[in-house]
C-alpha positions as a Markdown table, in Angstrom:
| # | Residue | x | y | z |
|---|---|---|---|---|
| 1 | Met | 26.0 | -13.8 | -26.5 |
| 2 | Lys | 27.6 | -16.8 | -24.9 |
| 3 | Asn | 25.3 | -19.7 | -25.3 |
| 4 | Asp | 27.5 | -22.7 | -24.6 |
| 5 | Trp | 27.4 | -22.6 | -20.8 |
| 6 | Asn | 28.1 | -25.9 | -19.1 |
| 7 | Glu | 28.9 | -27.2 | -15.6 |
| 8 | Asp | 32.6 | -26.5 | -16.0 |
| 9 | Ser | 32.3 | -22.9 | -17.3 |
| 10 | Ile | 29.6 | -22.0 | -14.8 |
| 11 | Ser | 31.7 | -23.4 | -11.9 |
| 12 | Lys | 34.6 | -21.3 | -13.1 |
| 13 | Ile | 32.6 | -18.0 | -13.2 |
| 14 | Val | 31.3 | -18.7 | -9.7 |
| 15 | Glu | 34.8 | -19.3 | -8.4 |
| 16 | Arg | 36.2 | -16.2 | -10.2 |
| 17 | Gln | 33.5 | -14.1 | -8.5 |
| 18 | Arg | 34.3 | -15.7 | -5.2 |
| 19 | Ile | 38.0 | -14.8 | -5.5 |
| 20 | Ser | 37.0 | -11.3 | -6.6 |
| 21 | Phe | 34.8 | -11.0 | -3.5 |
| 22 | Tyr | 37.5 | -12.2 | -1.1 |
| 23 | Lys | 39.9 | -9.7 | -2.6 |
| 24 | Gly | 37.6 | -7.0 | -1.4 |
| 25 | Ser | 36.6 | -5.8 | -4.9 |
| 26 | Thr | 33.0 | -5.1 | -3.7 |
| 27 | Arg | 33.7 | -3.6 | -0.3 |
| 28 | Asp | 34.4 | 0.0 | -1.0 |
| 29 | Leu | 31.1 | 2.0 | -0.6 |
| 30 | Asp | 32.1 | 4.7 | -3.1 |
| 31 | Arg | 32.8 | 2.1 | -5.7 |
| 32 | Arg | 29.4 | 0.5 | -5.1 |
| 33 | Ile | 27.7 | 3.9 | -5.6 |
| 34 | Thr | 29.7 | 4.5 | -8.8 |
| 35 | Gln | 28.6 | 1.1 | -10.1 |
| 36 | Leu | 25.0 | 1.8 | -9.3 |
| 37 | Lys | 25.2 | 5.1 | -11.1 |
| 38 | Gln | 26.8 | 3.4 | -14.1 |
| 39 | Leu | 24.0 | 0.9 | -14.1 |
| 40 | Arg | 21.5 | 3.8 | -14.1 |
| 41 | Glu | 23.2 | 5.5 | -17.0 |
| 42 | Ala | 23.3 | 2.2 | -18.9 |
| 43 | Val | 19.5 | 1.7 | -18.4 |
| 44 | Ile | 18.9 | 5.2 | -19.7 |
| 45 | Gln | 21.3 | 4.7 | -22.6 |
| 46 | Tyr | 19.5 | 1.5 | -23.7 |
| 47 | Glu | 16.0 | 2.7 | -22.9 |
| 48 | Asp | 14.8 | 2.4 | -26.5 |
| 49 | Leu | 16.3 | -1.1 | -26.9 |
| 50 | Ile | 14.7 | -2.3 | -23.6 |
| 51 | Met | 11.3 | -1.1 | -24.7 |
| 52 | Asp | 11.8 | -2.6 | -28.2 |
| 53 | Ser | 12.7 | -6.0 | -26.7 |
| 54 | Leu | 9.7 | -5.9 | -24.4 |
| 55 | Lys | 7.5 | -5.1 | -27.4 |
| 56 | Lys | 8.9 | -8.2 | -29.2 |
| 57 | Asp | 8.6 | -10.6 | -26.3 |
| 58 | Leu | 5.3 | -9.4 | -24.6 |
| 59 | Asn | 3.9 | -6.7 | -26.9 |
| 60 | Lys | 4.2 | -4.2 | -24.2 |
| 61 | Ser | 3.5 | -0.6 | -25.2 |
| 62 | Asn | 6.2 | 2.0 | -24.6 |
| 63 | Leu | 4.0 | 3.5 | -21.8 |
| 64 | Glu | 3.6 | 0.2 | -20.0 |
| 65 | Ala | 7.2 | -0.8 | -20.6 |
| 66 | Tyr | 8.6 | 2.5 | -19.2 |
| 67 | Thr | 6.1 | 2.6 | -16.3 |
| 68 | Thr | 6.4 | -0.9 | -15.1 |
| 69 | Glu | 10.0 | -1.9 | -16.0 |
| 70 | Ile | 12.2 | 1.1 | -16.4 |
| 71 | Gly | 10.9 | 4.1 | -14.5 |
| 72 | Met | 10.5 | 2.2 | -11.2 |
| 73 | Leu | 14.0 | 0.9 | -11.5 |
| 74 | Leu | 15.6 | 4.3 | -12.1 |
| 75 | Lys | 13.7 | 5.7 | -9.1 |
| 76 | Glu | 15.0 | 2.9 | -6.9 |
| 77 | Ile | 18.6 | 3.3 | -8.0 |
| 78 | Ser | 18.4 | 7.0 | -7.2 |
| 79 | Leu | 17.1 | 6.3 | -3.7 |
| 80 | Val | 19.7 | 3.6 | -3.0 |
| 81 | Thr | 22.7 | 5.7 | -4.2 |
| 82 | Ser | 21.5 | 8.6 | -2.0 |
| 83 | Lys | 21.0 | 6.6 | 1.1 |
| 84 | Leu | 23.5 | 3.8 | 0.9 |
| 85 | Lys | 26.2 | 5.3 | 3.1 |
| 86 | Gly | 23.8 | 5.7 | 6.0 |
| 87 | Trp | 22.4 | 2.2 | 5.6 |
| 88 | Ala | 25.9 | 0.7 | 5.6 |
| 89 | Lys | 27.1 | 2.4 | 8.7 |
| 90 | Pro | 27.7 | 0.2 | 11.8 |
| 91 | Lys | 24.7 | 0.7 | 14.2 |
| 92 | Arg | 25.4 | 1.1 | 17.9 |
| 93 | Ser | 23.3 | -1.1 | 20.2 |
| 94 | Gln | 22.4 | -0.8 | 23.9 |
| 95 | Thr | 24.8 | -2.5 | 26.3 |
| 96 | Ala | 23.5 | -4.7 | 29.1 |
| 97 | Leu | 24.3 | -4.0 | 32.7 |
| 98 | Thr | 26.3 | -7.3 | 32.8 |
| 99 | His | 28.6 | -5.9 | 30.1 |
| 100 | Val | 29.8 | -2.8 | 31.9 |
| 101 | Gly | 32.7 | -1.2 | 29.9 |
| 102 | Ser | 31.8 | -2.7 | 26.6 |
| 103 | Thr | 30.2 | -1.3 | 23.4 |
| 104 | Ser | 27.9 | -3.2 | 21.2 |
| 105 | Tyr | 27.2 | -2.6 | 17.5 |
| 106 | Val | 25.9 | -4.3 | 14.3 |
| 107 | Ile | 27.8 | -4.3 | 11.0 |
| 108 | Pro | 26.0 | -5.1 | 7.7 |
| 109 | Glu | 28.2 | -7.2 | 5.6 |
| 110 | Pro | 27.7 | -8.8 | 2.1 |
| 111 | Tyr | 27.0 | -12.5 | 1.8 |
| 112 | Gly | 29.3 | -13.1 | -1.2 |
| 113 | Val | 28.3 | -14.6 | -4.5 |
| 114 | Val | 24.6 | -14.1 | -5.2 |
| 115 | Leu | 22.4 | -15.8 | -7.8 |
| 116 | Ile | 19.4 | -14.0 | -9.2 |
| 117 | Ile | 16.9 | -16.0 | -11.1 |
| 118 | Ala | 14.5 | -13.8 | -13.0 |
| 119 | Pro | 11.0 | -14.5 | -14.4 |
| 120 | Trp | 9.5 | -13.7 | -17.8 |
| 121 | Asn | 6.5 | -11.5 | -16.9 |
| 122 | Tyr | 8.5 | -8.4 | -16.0 |
| 123 | Pro | 11.8 | -9.7 | -17.4 |
| 124 | Phe | 13.9 | -6.6 | -17.2 |
| 125 | Leu | 12.7 | -5.1 | -13.9 |
| 126 | Leu | 12.7 | -8.4 | -11.9 |
| 127 | Ala | 16.3 | -9.2 | -13.1 |
| 128 | Ile | 17.8 | -5.7 | -12.4 |
| 129 | Ser | 15.9 | -4.6 | -9.3 |
| 130 | Pro | 17.4 | -7.4 | -7.1 |
| 131 | Leu | 20.8 | -6.7 | -8.7 |
| 132 | Val | 20.6 | -3.1 | -7.3 |
| 133 | Gly | 20.3 | -4.5 | -3.8 |
| 134 | Ala | 23.0 | -7.1 | -4.3 |
| 135 | Ile | 25.5 | -4.4 | -5.5 |
| 136 | Ala | 24.5 | -2.0 | -2.8 |
| 137 | Ala | 25.2 | -4.6 | -0.1 |
| 138 | Gly | 28.6 | -5.4 | -1.6 |
| 139 | Asn | 28.0 | -8.8 | -3.3 |
| 140 | Thr | 29.0 | -10.1 | -6.6 |
| 141 | Ala | 26.1 | -11.4 | -8.7 |
| 142 | Ile | 25.1 | -13.9 | -11.4 |
| 143 | Ile | 21.9 | -13.2 | -13.2 |
| 144 | Lys | 19.9 | -16.0 | -14.9 |
| 145 | Pro | 17.3 | -14.2 | -17.1 |
| 146 | Ser | 14.2 | -16.0 | -18.4 |
| 147 | Glu | 14.6 | -18.0 | -21.6 |
| 148 | Leu | 11.0 | -17.3 | -22.4 |
| 149 | Thr | 11.8 | -13.7 | -23.2 |
| 150 | Pro | 14.9 | -14.0 | -25.3 |
| 151 | His | 15.0 | -10.4 | -26.7 |
| 152 | Val | 14.9 | -8.9 | -23.2 |
| 153 | Ser | 17.5 | -11.5 | -21.9 |
| 154 | Ala | 19.8 | -10.5 | -24.8 |
| 155 | Val | 19.5 | -6.8 | -23.8 |
| 156 | Ile | 20.1 | -7.6 | -20.1 |
| 157 | Glu | 23.3 | -9.4 | -21.1 |
| 158 | Lys | 24.4 | -6.5 | -23.3 |
| 159 | Ile | 23.9 | -4.0 | -20.6 |
| 160 | Ile | 25.6 | -6.0 | -17.9 |
| 161 | Thr | 28.5 | -7.0 | -20.2 |
| 162 | Asn | 29.1 | -3.3 | -21.1 |
| 163 | Thr | 28.8 | -2.0 | -17.6 |
| 164 | Phe | 30.5 | -4.5 | -15.3 |
| 165 | Asp | 33.5 | -6.7 | -15.1 |
| 166 | Glu | 32.4 | -10.4 | -15.4 |
| 167 | Asp | 34.1 | -11.1 | -12.0 |
| 168 | Leu | 31.6 | -8.8 | -10.4 |
| 169 | Val | 28.3 | -9.2 | -12.3 |
| 170 | Ser | 27.7 | -11.7 | -15.1 |
| 171 | Val | 24.7 | -13.0 | -17.0 |
| 172 | Ile | 24.2 | -16.7 | -17.7 |
| 173 | Gln | 21.5 | -17.5 | -20.2 |
| 174 | Gly | 19.8 | -20.9 | -20.8 |
| 175 | Gly | 16.9 | -23.0 | -19.9 |
| 176 | Val | 16.0 | -25.5 | -17.1 |
| 177 | Lys | 19.3 | -27.4 | -17.4 |
| 178 | Ile | 21.4 | -24.2 | -16.8 |
| 179 | Ser | 19.2 | -23.3 | -13.8 |
| 180 | Gln | 19.8 | -26.8 | -12.4 |
| 181 | Ile | 23.6 | -26.4 | -12.8 |
| 182 | Leu | 23.5 | -23.0 | -11.2 |
| 183 | Leu | 21.6 | -24.3 | -8.2 |
| 184 | Lys | 24.3 | -26.9 | -7.6 |
| 185 | Gln | 27.0 | -24.3 | -7.2 |
| 186 | Arg | 28.6 | -23.1 | -4.0 |
| 187 | Leu | 26.6 | -19.9 | -3.7 |
| 188 | Asp | 26.1 | -17.5 | -0.7 |
| 189 | Tyr | 22.6 | -16.3 | -1.5 |
| 190 | Ile | 19.8 | -17.2 | -4.0 |
| 191 | Phe | 17.1 | -14.7 | -5.0 |
| 192 | Phe | 14.4 | -16.3 | -7.0 |
| 193 | Thr | 11.3 | -14.8 | -8.6 |
| 194 | Gly | 8.8 | -17.2 | -10.2 |
| 195 | Ser | 6.1 | -19.8 | -9.5 |
| 196 | Val | 5.4 | -21.6 | -6.3 |
| 197 | Ala | 6.2 | -25.0 | -7.9 |
| 198 | Val | 9.7 | -23.9 | -9.1 |
| 199 | Gly | 10.2 | -22.0 | -5.8 |
| 200 | Lys | 9.9 | -25.3 | -3.9 |
| 201 | Ile | 12.6 | -26.8 | -6.2 |
| 202 | Val | 14.9 | -23.8 | -5.6 |
| 203 | Met | 14.4 | -24.0 | -1.8 |
| 204 | Arg | 15.0 | -27.8 | -1.8 |
| 205 | Glu | 18.3 | -27.3 | -3.7 |
| 206 | Ala | 19.3 | -24.4 | -1.4 |
| 207 | Ala | 18.6 | -26.5 | 1.6 |
| 208 | Asn | 21.1 | -29.1 | 0.5 |
| 209 | Gln | 23.9 | -26.5 | 1.0 |
| 210 | Leu | 22.1 | -24.4 | 3.6 |
| 211 | Ile | 22.1 | -21.4 | 1.3 |
| 212 | Pro | 19.8 | -18.6 | 2.4 |
| 213 | Val | 17.1 | -17.6 | -0.1 |
| 214 | Thr | 14.6 | -15.0 | -0.9 |
| 215 | Leu | 11.6 | -16.5 | -2.8 |
| 216 | Glu | 9.3 | -14.0 | -4.6 |
| 217 | Leu | 6.4 | -16.3 | -5.6 |
| 218 | Gly | 2.8 | -15.7 | -6.3 |
| 219 | Gly | -0.6 | -17.3 | -5.7 |
| 220 | Lys | -4.2 | -16.2 | -5.9 |
| 221 | Ser | -4.4 | -12.5 | -4.9 |
| 222 | Pro | -8.0 | -11.6 | -4.0 |
| 223 | Cys | -9.7 | -8.3 | -4.7 |
| 224 | Ile | -12.6 | -7.3 | -2.5 |
| 225 | Val | -15.2 | -4.8 | -3.6 |
| 226 | His | -17.4 | -3.9 | -0.6 |
| 227 | Arg | -20.8 | -2.3 | -0.7 |
| 228 | Asp | -19.5 | 1.1 | 0.3 |
| 229 | Ala | -16.8 | 1.3 | -2.3 |
| 230 | Asn | -16.5 | 4.1 | -4.9 |
| 231 | Leu | -17.5 | 1.8 | -7.8 |
| 232 | Glu | -16.3 | 4.0 | -10.7 |
| 233 | Ile | -12.8 | 4.4 | -9.2 |
| 234 | Ala | -12.7 | 0.7 | -8.2 |
| 235 | Ala | -13.6 | -0.3 | -11.8 |
| 236 | Lys | -10.7 | 1.8 | -13.3 |
| 237 | Arg | -8.1 | 0.7 | -10.8 |
| 238 | Ile | -9.1 | -3.0 | -10.9 |
| 239 | Ala | -9.1 | -3.1 | -14.7 |
| 240 | Phe | -5.7 | -1.4 | -14.7 |
| 241 | Gly | -4.3 | -3.9 | -12.1 |
| 242 | Lys | -5.9 | -7.0 | -13.6 |
| 243 | Phe | -5.2 | -6.5 | -17.4 |
| 244 | Thr | -1.8 | -4.7 | -17.4 |
| 245 | Asn | 0.6 | -7.0 | -19.2 |
| 246 | Ala | -2.5 | -9.1 | -20.2 |
| 247 | Gly | -2.9 | -10.2 | -16.6 |
| 248 | Gln | 0.6 | -11.7 | -16.4 |
| 249 | Thr | 1.5 | -10.0 | -13.2 |
| 250 | Cys | 2.3 | -11.9 | -10.0 |
| 251 | Ile | 0.4 | -9.3 | -7.9 |
| 252 | Ala | -2.5 | -8.8 | -10.3 |
| 253 | Pro | -6.0 | -9.2 | -8.8 |
| 254 | Asp | -6.5 | -13.0 | -9.4 |
| 255 | Tyr | -10.2 | -13.2 | -8.5 |
| 256 | Leu | -12.9 | -10.7 | -7.6 |
| 257 | Leu | -14.9 | -11.0 | -4.3 |
| 258 | Val | -17.8 | -8.6 | -4.7 |
| 259 | Asp | -20.6 | -7.7 | -2.3 |
| 260 | Lys | -23.8 | -9.3 | -3.6 |
| 261 | Glu | -25.6 | -6.0 | -3.0 |
| 262 | Ile | -23.6 | -4.1 | -5.6 |
| 263 | Lys | -22.4 | -6.9 | -7.9 |
| 264 | Ser | -24.5 | -6.2 | -11.0 |
| 265 | Val | -23.8 | -2.5 | -10.9 |
| 266 | Phe | -20.1 | -2.9 | -10.4 |
| 267 | Leu | -19.7 | -5.5 | -13.2 |
| 268 | Glu | -21.5 | -3.1 | -15.6 |
| 269 | Lys | -19.0 | -0.4 | -14.6 |
| 270 | Leu | -16.1 | -2.8 | -14.9 |
| 271 | Glu | -17.2 | -3.9 | -18.4 |
| 272 | Phe | -17.5 | -0.3 | -19.5 |
| 273 | Thr | -14.1 | 0.5 | -18.2 |
| 274 | Ile | -12.4 | -2.4 | -20.0 |
| 275 | Lys | -14.0 | -1.3 | -23.3 |
| 276 | Glu | -12.8 | 2.2 | -22.6 |
| 277 | Phe | -9.2 | 1.1 | -21.8 |
| 278 | Tyr | -8.7 | -1.6 | -24.5 |
| 279 | Gly | -11.4 | -1.3 | -27.1 |
| 280 | Asp | -11.1 | -4.2 | -29.5 |
| 281 | Ala | -8.3 | -5.8 | -27.5 |
| 282 | Leu | -7.4 | -8.4 | -30.0 |
| 283 | Asn | -6.7 | -5.7 | -32.6 |
| 284 | Asn | -5.3 | -3.2 | -30.1 |
| 285 | Pro | -1.5 | -2.9 | -30.9 |
| 286 | Asp | -0.8 | -1.8 | -27.3 |
| 287 | Tyr | -2.6 | -4.7 | -25.6 |
| 288 | Gly | -0.2 | -7.4 | -24.3 |
| 289 | Arg | 0.1 | -10.9 | -25.5 |
| 290 | Ile | 0.5 | -14.2 | -23.7 |
| 291 | Val | 4.1 | -15.2 | -23.4 |
| 292 | Asn | 3.9 | -18.6 | -25.3 |
| 293 | Glu | 1.5 | -21.2 | -26.7 |
| 294 | Ser | 1.7 | -23.4 | -23.6 |
| 295 | His | 0.5 | -20.6 | -21.3 |
| 296 | Phe | -2.2 | -19.7 | -23.9 |
| 297 | Asp | -3.5 | -23.2 | -24.0 |
| 298 | Arg | -3.5 | -23.4 | -20.2 |
| 299 | Leu | -5.5 | -20.2 | -20.0 |
| 300 | Ser | -8.0 | -21.4 | -22.6 |
| 301 | Thr | -9.0 | -24.3 | -20.4 |
| 302 | Tyr | -10.1 | -21.9 | -17.6 |
| 303 | Leu | -12.9 | -20.5 | -19.8 |
| 304 | Arg | -14.8 | -23.8 | -19.2 |
| 305 | Asp | -14.8 | -23.2 | -15.4 |
| 306 | Gly | -17.6 | -20.6 | -15.4 |
| 307 | Glu | -20.0 | -18.5 | -17.5 |
| 308 | Val | -18.2 | -16.0 | -19.7 |
| 309 | Ile | -20.2 | -12.7 | -19.2 |
| 310 | Phe | -17.6 | -10.5 | -20.9 |
| 311 | Gly | -14.8 | -11.1 | -23.4 |
| 312 | Gly | -13.7 | -14.7 | -24.0 |
| 313 | Gly | -12.4 | -14.1 | -27.5 |
| 314 | Ser | -8.8 | -15.0 | -28.5 |
| 315 | Asn | -6.3 | -15.3 | -31.3 |
| 316 | Lys | -4.0 | -18.2 | -30.9 |
| 317 | Glu | -1.8 | -17.2 | -33.8 |
| 318 | Glu | -1.0 | -13.9 | -32.2 |
| 319 | Leu | -1.2 | -15.3 | -28.6 |
| 320 | Lys | -3.8 | -12.7 | -27.7 |
| 321 | Met | -6.7 | -13.2 | -25.3 |
| 322 | Glu | -9.4 | -10.7 | -24.5 |
| 323 | Pro | -10.0 | -9.3 | -21.0 |
| 324 | Thr | -12.5 | -11.8 | -19.8 |
| 325 | Ile | -14.9 | -11.8 | -16.8 |
| 326 | Leu | -16.0 | -15.3 | -15.6 |
| 327 | Asp | -19.1 | -15.6 | -13.4 |
| 328 | Gln | -20.8 | -18.6 | -11.7 |
| 329 | Val | -17.4 | -20.2 | -10.9 |
| 330 | Ser | -17.1 | -23.1 | -8.5 |
| 331 | Leu | -14.6 | -22.6 | -5.7 |
| 332 | Asp | -13.3 | -26.1 | -6.5 |
| 333 | Ser | -12.7 | -25.4 | -10.1 |
| 334 | Ala | -9.1 | -25.1 | -11.6 |
| 335 | Val | -9.6 | -21.3 | -12.2 |
| 336 | Met | -10.2 | -20.8 | -8.5 |
| 337 | Lys | -7.4 | -23.2 | -7.3 |
| 338 | Glu | -4.5 | -22.3 | -9.6 |
| 339 | Glu | -2.8 | -18.9 | -10.2 |
| 340 | Ile | -4.3 | -17.6 | -13.4 |
| 341 | Phe | -1.5 | -15.3 | -14.7 |
| 342 | Gly | -3.6 | -14.1 | -17.6 |
| 343 | Pro | -6.6 | -11.8 | -18.5 |
| 344 | Ile | -9.3 | -14.0 | -17.0 |
| 345 | Phe | -11.2 | -12.6 | -14.0 |
| 346 | Pro | -13.4 | -15.0 | -12.0 |
| 347 | Val | -16.1 | -13.4 | -9.9 |
| 348 | Val | -17.4 | -14.7 | -6.6 |
| 349 | Glu | -20.1 | -12.9 | -4.7 |
| 350 | Tyr | -20.5 | -12.7 | -0.9 |
| 351 | Glu | -23.2 | -11.7 | 1.5 |
| 352 | Thr | -21.2 | -10.6 | 4.4 |
| 353 | Leu | -17.6 | -9.3 | 4.8 |
| 354 | Glu | -17.1 | -12.2 | 7.3 |
| 355 | Asp | -17.9 | -14.6 | 4.5 |
| 356 | Ala | -15.2 | -13.0 | 2.2 |
| 357 | Ile | -12.6 | -13.0 | 5.0 |
| 358 | Ala | -13.3 | -16.7 | 5.8 |
| 359 | Leu | -13.0 | -17.7 | 2.1 |
| 360 | Ile | -9.6 | -16.0 | 1.9 |
| 361 | Gln | -8.4 | -17.5 | 5.2 |
| 362 | Ser | -9.3 | -21.0 | 4.0 |
| 363 | Arg | -6.7 | -20.7 | 1.2 |
| 364 | Pro | -2.9 | -20.3 | 1.1 |
| 365 | Lys | -1.7 | -16.8 | 2.1 |
| 366 | Pro | -1.8 | -14.6 | -1.0 |
| 367 | Leu | 1.1 | -12.4 | -2.3 |
| 368 | Ala | -1.3 | -9.4 | -2.5 |
| 369 | Leu | -4.7 | -8.3 | -1.4 |
| 370 | Tyr | -6.8 | -5.4 | -2.6 |
| 371 | Leu | -9.8 | -3.9 | -0.8 |
| 372 | Phe | -12.2 | -1.2 | -2.1 |
| 373 | Ser | -14.1 | 0.3 | 0.8 |
| 374 | Glu | -14.6 | 3.8 | 2.2 |
| 375 | Ser | -15.1 | 2.5 | 5.7 |
| 376 | Gln | -12.1 | 2.6 | 8.1 |
| 377 | Thr | -13.8 | -0.2 | 10.1 |
| 378 | Thr | -14.0 | -2.4 | 7.1 |
| 379 | Gln | -10.4 | -1.6 | 6.1 |
| 380 | Ala | -9.1 | -2.4 | 9.6 |
| 381 | Lys | -11.2 | -5.7 | 9.8 |
| 382 | Val | -9.7 | -7.0 | 6.5 |
| 383 | Thr | -6.1 | -5.9 | 7.1 |
| 384 | Glu | -6.1 | -7.2 | 10.7 |
| 385 | Asn | -7.7 | -10.6 | 10.0 |
| 386 | Ile | -6.1 | -11.7 | 6.7 |
| 387 | Ser | -2.4 | -12.5 | 6.3 |
| 388 | Phe | -0.9 | -11.4 | 2.9 |
| 389 | Gly | 2.4 | -10.2 | 1.5 |
| 390 | Gly | 1.3 | -6.6 | 0.8 |
| 391 | Gly | -1.5 | -4.8 | -1.0 |
| 392 | Cys | -3.6 | -1.7 | -1.4 |
| 393 | Ile | -6.7 | -0.1 | 0.0 |
| 394 | Asn | -8.7 | 1.5 | -2.9 |
| 395 | Asp | -6.1 | 0.7 | -5.5 |
| 396 | Thr | -4.2 | -2.2 | -7.1 |
| 397 | Leu | -0.5 | -2.9 | -7.9 |
| 398 | Met | 0.7 | 0.5 | -6.7 |
| 399 | His | 2.3 | -0.8 | -3.5 |
| 400 | Ile | 5.0 | -2.3 | -5.6 |
| 401 | Ala | 5.8 | 1.0 | -7.3 |
| 402 | Thr | 7.3 | 2.7 | -4.2 |
| 403 | Pro | 10.9 | 1.9 | -3.1 |
| 404 | Tyr | 9.9 | 2.9 | 0.5 |
| 405 | Leu | 7.8 | -0.2 | 1.1 |
| 406 | Pro | 9.0 | -3.8 | 1.4 |
| 407 | Phe | 7.7 | -6.1 | -1.3 |
| 408 | Gly | 7.4 | -9.8 | -0.7 |
| 409 | Gly | 5.2 | -12.7 | 0.2 |
| 410 | Val | 4.2 | -14.7 | 3.2 |
| 411 | Gly | 3.7 | -18.5 | 3.6 |
| 412 | Glu | 3.2 | -20.1 | 0.2 |
| 413 | Ser | 3.5 | -16.7 | -1.6 |
| 414 | Gly | 7.1 | -16.2 | -0.7 |
| 415 | Ile | 9.9 | -15.7 | 1.8 |
| 416 | Gly | 11.7 | -12.4 | 2.3 |
| 417 | Ser | 11.2 | -8.9 | 0.8 |
| 418 | Tyr | 13.1 | -6.3 | -1.1 |
| 419 | His | 13.0 | -2.7 | -2.6 |
| 420 | Gly | 15.0 | 0.3 | -1.4 |
| 421 | Glu | 16.5 | -0.2 | 2.1 |
| 422 | Phe | 14.8 | -3.6 | 2.3 |
| 423 | Ser | 16.9 | -4.8 | -0.7 |
| 424 | Phe | 20.1 | -3.7 | 1.1 |
| 425 | Ser | 19.0 | -5.6 | 4.2 |
| 426 | Thr | 18.0 | -8.7 | 2.2 |
| 427 | Phe | 21.5 | -9.0 | 0.6 |
| 428 | Ser | 23.3 | -8.2 | 3.9 |
| 429 | His | 24.2 | -10.3 | 6.9 |
| 430 | Tyr | 24.0 | -8.3 | 10.1 |
| 431 | Lys | 27.1 | -9.2 | 12.1 |
| 432 | Ser | 26.9 | -8.4 | 15.8 |
| 433 | Ile | 30.1 | -7.3 | 17.6 |
| 434 | Leu | 30.7 | -6.8 | 21.4 |
| 435 | Lys | 33.9 | -4.7 | 22.0 |
| 436 | Gln | 35.0 | -5.3 | 25.6 |
| 437 | Thr | 37.3 | -3.2 | 27.7 |
| 438 | Thr | 40.4 | -4.6 | 29.3 |
| 439 | Lys | 40.5 | -1.8 | 31.9 |
| 440 | Val | 37.8 | -3.5 | 34.0 |
| 441 | Asp | 37.4 | -7.2 | 34.6 |
| 442 | Leu | 34.3 | -8.2 | 36.6 |
| 443 | Pro | 35.4 | -11.1 | 38.7 |
| 444 | Phe | 31.9 | -12.6 | 39.4 |
| 445 | Arg | 31.8 | -14.2 | 35.9 |
| 446 | Tyr | 34.6 | -16.6 | 36.8 |
| 447 | Pro | 34.1 | -19.9 | 38.7 |
| 448 | Thr | 36.6 | -18.9 | 41.5 |
| 449 | Phe | 34.5 | -16.0 | 42.7 |
| 450 | Lys | 32.6 | -16.6 | 45.9 |
| 451 | Asn | 28.8 | -15.9 | 45.8 |
| 452 | Gly | 29.0 | -15.3 | 42.0 |
| 453 | Leu | 25.6 | -17.0 | 41.5 |
| 454 | Ala | 23.8 | -14.5 | 43.8 |
| 455 | Ile | 25.3 | -11.5 | 41.9 |
| 456 | Val | 24.5 | -13.0 | 38.5 |
| 457 | Lys | 20.9 | -13.6 | 39.6 |
| 458 | Lys | 20.5 | -10.0 | 40.6 |
| 459 | Leu | 21.9 | -8.6 | 37.4 |
| 460 | Leu | 19.9 | -10.9 | 35.1 |
| 461 | Lys | 16.5 | -10.3 | 36.7 |
């Protein structure tokens, strides 16, 4: 592992990738497909090592690691390799009457050198999934994995080094200083996944060079349980969504909005489900841990923001915290203002659906929203009146698991989207071309033509 990266060595690798790009090393579609297939085979080859590293860094079980980090990635690569040639074809466009004799089309072209900055919560998936789109679109790429998950970062570097030429894809490890150096480089695209606060820094640095960005951020994703919901199913799917990876998921239900009429019954079912899923969580070998002591301490302060009605226990030495339900929270408290990113679930009751909608509308647009209701009227009311990145009706998290849906935020929760064809589009510039005939030359466009204005007015109405 190279760990002596500095401004000079980083600038050199960026320049080498730029030269490789301009030589056309990434242009051939068959070569891109071959590279994606090689990446897929490498992921399969190192599957055990990936799961072992996720266990060491985040205590993820093999089931959780494969489901949330490996399986989804393999599915996406298969889709992209099978559809790429169709996506990459020039697309014919309609020609205007004023352009008689011409043909119009759009060509997707790669940006060039792409920087991918990955987070720590799903450190493998969220580094490699954007890479799939970058390669598919014909870019070179530099991956900056998270320093907070060192075992996973080492595996990422091993896989990339053994699969790609450094002039095409490379991994640069390091902390904040390395990220700062990378953001000063002459890049063609930046893809960042992480917090809102760091996303603002990334966007500010990109703006200095007018580098386009995708920002996959977070925020407080609400989960609404309405009075007509299937409460048993809701309890299972919400517990799954909230406490997978010990709550360290950007699209986890951040807080619960529950209809006052069914609140007590639902919370009983939720508590029963949590016990069924995790048992004695602090001693459950498959229950995730908090990534580091700083995040553990931050989460611990939220326990003071309400009444703990379930859970609340923790083991700082092992960085474990029980699934916790927090009732009687103030909307002005820290736990209701800041993204939790942990296994603490604040509860807010509402009397009418309009009250719940108004509360969400009064806050920054969330990355995800979840609604549990059997009423199509209620479903339509929520989805039509609340802006959010994406979400589920009668489920949680699962919208991210399909490569056929775009994943991304809106407003403060992010800019841009990816997955499947949307990843190809994100990492492509769509170049418009008008191919004009020389057999016909309409004279009214020229200033010497008499009554040209009258003809143009008719044609452009």
